[in-house]
C-alpha positions in Angstrom: 103.9 81.5 96.6 105.5 78.4 98.0 109.2 77.9 97.9 110.5 74.5 98.9 114.0 73.6 100.2 115.8 74.2 103.5 117.8 77.2 102.2 116.0 80.2 100.8 117.5 83.5 99.8 116.4 86.4 102.0 114.6 88.1 99.1 112.4 85.1 98.7 111.5 85.0 102.4 110.8 88.7 102.1 108.7 88.2 99.0 106.6 85.6 100.9 106.2 87.9 103.9 104.7 90.7 101.7 102.6 88.3 99.6 101.2 86.7 102.8 100.3 90.2 104.1 98.5 90.9 100.8 96.5 87.7 100.9 95.7 88.1 104.6 94.4 91.7 104.0 97.1 93.7 105.8 97.5 95.4 102.4 94.0 95.1 100.9 93.2 95.2 97.2 93.5 98.7 95.8 95.5 100.0 98.7 98.9 101.7 98.3 101.9 100.3 100.0 103.9 102.5 102.3 106.9 104.2 100.8 110.1 102.2 100.4 111.9 103.8 103.4 108.9 103.3 105.7 108.2 99.7 104.5 111.8 98.7 104.9 111.8 100.1 108.4 108.5 98.3 109.2 109.9 95.0 107.9 113.4 95.4 109.3 115.1 94.9 105.9 117.4 96.8 103.6 116.0 98.9 100.8 117.9 97.0 98.1 116.4 93.7 99.3 113.0 95.3 99.6 113.2 96.8 96.1 114.1 93.3 94.6 111.2 91.7 96.4 108.8 94.4 95.3 109.9 93.9 91.7 109.2 90.2 91.9 105.8 90.9 93.4 105.0 93.3 90.6 106.2 90.7 88.0 104.0 88.1 89.7 100.9 90.2 89.4 100.3 91.2 93.0 101.4 94.8 92.6 101.1 97.6 90.1 103.3 100.7 89.9 101.4 103.8 89.2 103.2 107.0 88.4 102.5 109.6 91.1 100.8 107.1 93.3 103.3 104.4 94.1 102.9 100.6 94.4 99.3 99.5 94.7 97.8 96.1 95.4 96.0 94.7 92.5 92.2 94.4 92.9 92.4 90.7 92.2 95.8 89.4 93.3 96.5 85.9 92.0 96.1 83.1 94.5 98.5 80.3 94.9 97.5 77.0 93.5 96.6 75.1 90.3 97.5 76.4 86.9 95.1 76.0 84.0 96.2 73.3 81.5 97.4 75.3 78.6 100.8 75.6 76.8 102.9 78.4 78.2 103.1 80.1 74.8 99.3 80.4 74.8 99.1 81.5 78.4 101.5 84.3 77.9 100.2 85.4 74.5 97.9 88.1 75.7 97.8 90.6 72.9 101.3 89.9 71.5 101.7 86.4 70.0 104.8 84.5 71.1 106.8 82.1 69.0 108.8 79.2 70.3 112.5 78.8 69.4 113.9 75.4 70.2 117.3 75.4 71.8 117.7 71.7 72.5 115.9 68.4 71.8 117.7 65.6 73.6 117.4 62.4 75.7 118.6 62.6 79.2 119.1 60.3 82.2 117.0 61.3 85.3 118.1 64.2 87.4 117.0 64.9 91.0 114.2 67.0 89.5 112.8 64.4 87.2 113.4 61.6 89.7 111.2 63.5 92.2 108.5 64.6 89.8 108.4 61.9 87.2 109.3 59.0 89.5 111.9 58.1 86.9 114.2 55.1 87.9 117.9 55.3 87.5 119.0 54.6 83.9 115.7 55.7 82.4 115.8 57.7 79.1 113.7 60.9 79.2 113.0 63.2 76.3 114.2 66.8 77.2 113.1 69.9 75.3 114.5 73.3 76.0 113.0 76.3 74.3 112.8 80.1 74.3 109.6 82.0 74.0 110.1 85.1 71.8 107.9 88.1 71.6 108.7 91.2 69.6 112.2 90.1 69.1 112.8 89.7 72.9 113.1 86.5 74.8 110.1 86.4 77.2 110.7 83.0 78.9 112.9 79.9 79.0 111.0 76.6 79.1 112.5 73.2 80.0 110.3 70.1 79.6 110.9 66.5 80.4 108.6 63.6 79.3 108.2 60.4 81.3 110.0 57.4 79.9 108.5 56.1 76.7 107.3 52.9 78.3 105.3 54.9 80.8 103.8 57.0 78.0 102.9 53.8 76.0 101.1 52.3 79.0 99.2 55.5 79.8 98.2 56.5 76.3 100.2 55.2 73.2 99.4 58.4 71.3 101.6 60.4 73.6 104.7 58.4 72.8 103.8 58.4 69.1 103.3 62.2 69.0 106.6 63.0 70.6 108.4 60.7 68.2 106.7 62.3 65.2 106.3 65.9 66.3 105.6 67.8 63.1 107.5 71.0 63.8 110.4 71.9 66.1 108.7 75.2 67.1 106.2 73.4 69.4 106.2 72.9 73.1 106.1 69.4 74.6 102.8 70.3 76.5 101.2 71.4 73.2 102.2 68.1 71.6 100.8 66.1 74.5 97.6 68.1 74.8 97.0 67.7 71.1 97.5 63.9 71.4 95.3 63.5 74.4 92.2 62.7 72.4 89.8 62.7 75.3 92.3 61.5 77.9 92.1 64.0 80.8 95.2 65.8 81.8 95.6 67.5 85.2 98.5 69.5 86.5 99.9 71.1 89.5 102.3 74.1 89.4 104.6 75.7 92.0 105.8 79.3 91.8 108.9 80.7 93.4 110.9 83.9 93.1 114.5 83.7 92.1 117.3 85.2 89.9 118.2 84.0 86.4 121.7 83.0 87.2 124.6 82.9 84.7 123.5 80.3 82.2 119.8 81.2 82.0 120.8 84.9 81.9 122.9 84.2 78.8 120.1 82.3 77.1 117.6 85.0 77.8 120.0 87.9 77.0 119.7 89.3 80.6 122.2 89.9 83.4 122.6 87.0 85.8 121.1 88.9 88.7 117.9 89.7 86.8 114.9 88.8 89.1 112.7 86.1 87.7 109.7 83.9 88.5 110.3 80.1 88.3 107.2 78.0 87.6 107.6 74.2 88.1 104.8 72.1 86.5 103.9 68.4 86.6 101.3 67.1 84.2 99.5 63.8 85.0 97.0 61.3 83.7 95.2 60.2 86.8 98.0 59.5 89.3 100.7 58.9 86.6 103.0 61.9 85.9 103.8 62.1 82.2 105.6 65.5 82.0 107.5 67.8 84.2 108.7 71.3 83.4 110.5 74.4 84.6 109.5 77.7 83.1 111.7 80.8 83.9 110.1 84.2 83.4 112.4 87.1 83.9 111.2 90.6 84.9 109.3 92.2 82.1 107.8 89.0 80.8 104.1 88.9 80.1 101.9 88.2 83.2 101.2 84.6 83.9 97.5 83.9 84.9 97.2 81.7 88.0 94.0 80.3 89.5 93.3 78.6 92.8 92.0 75.1 93.2 91.0 73.3 96.4 
């Protein structure tokens, strides 16, 4: 799990320390982690911070809690790297179908995030879609998607721009629309995963406390070297597991 930025919360650093130890074999697949007091002493951290990091590791699929056994390392812990190109609502719908509830469909000027990932110039107009993924009456994830400027989409593949203008139903993610309009044009993507807390606004949208641990997935979709979509997906604790695969 890679977290960028100069300032990182201690729990994120702790998360990475344990995740690295799992990937390096210090805690091999199938093994049981030491008890919380022992592990906290070994790592030199407080038990509340350790508990939050362990919760995030469990949510991210590296650990499983077994009654009477403790926390065990999954046999096939997910590796960090590329994500399969598939709409989030499909990736998370393992057994329980999710429906998408649109919160906002708007046009925005570039932010730091979209300037960095979509290379959007100042003054550009970018389509922005914000949606909740709902499963069994509970919000499972918050998704925010930005499309590249319409001129960029027209140059790369006119069907992309046309599909976003004429999206047939509001309960559809932007990636689902773009994938459906690709018509043989190959899409590639790269995703980054980081541990965080929901915060006040996202907590209200998801119906969770602001200090709820969550996994933040950032995603950039490209056609060859041109980024056409960037997204942030916030998955709070308890959300369906997100499959992640490694790519060289």
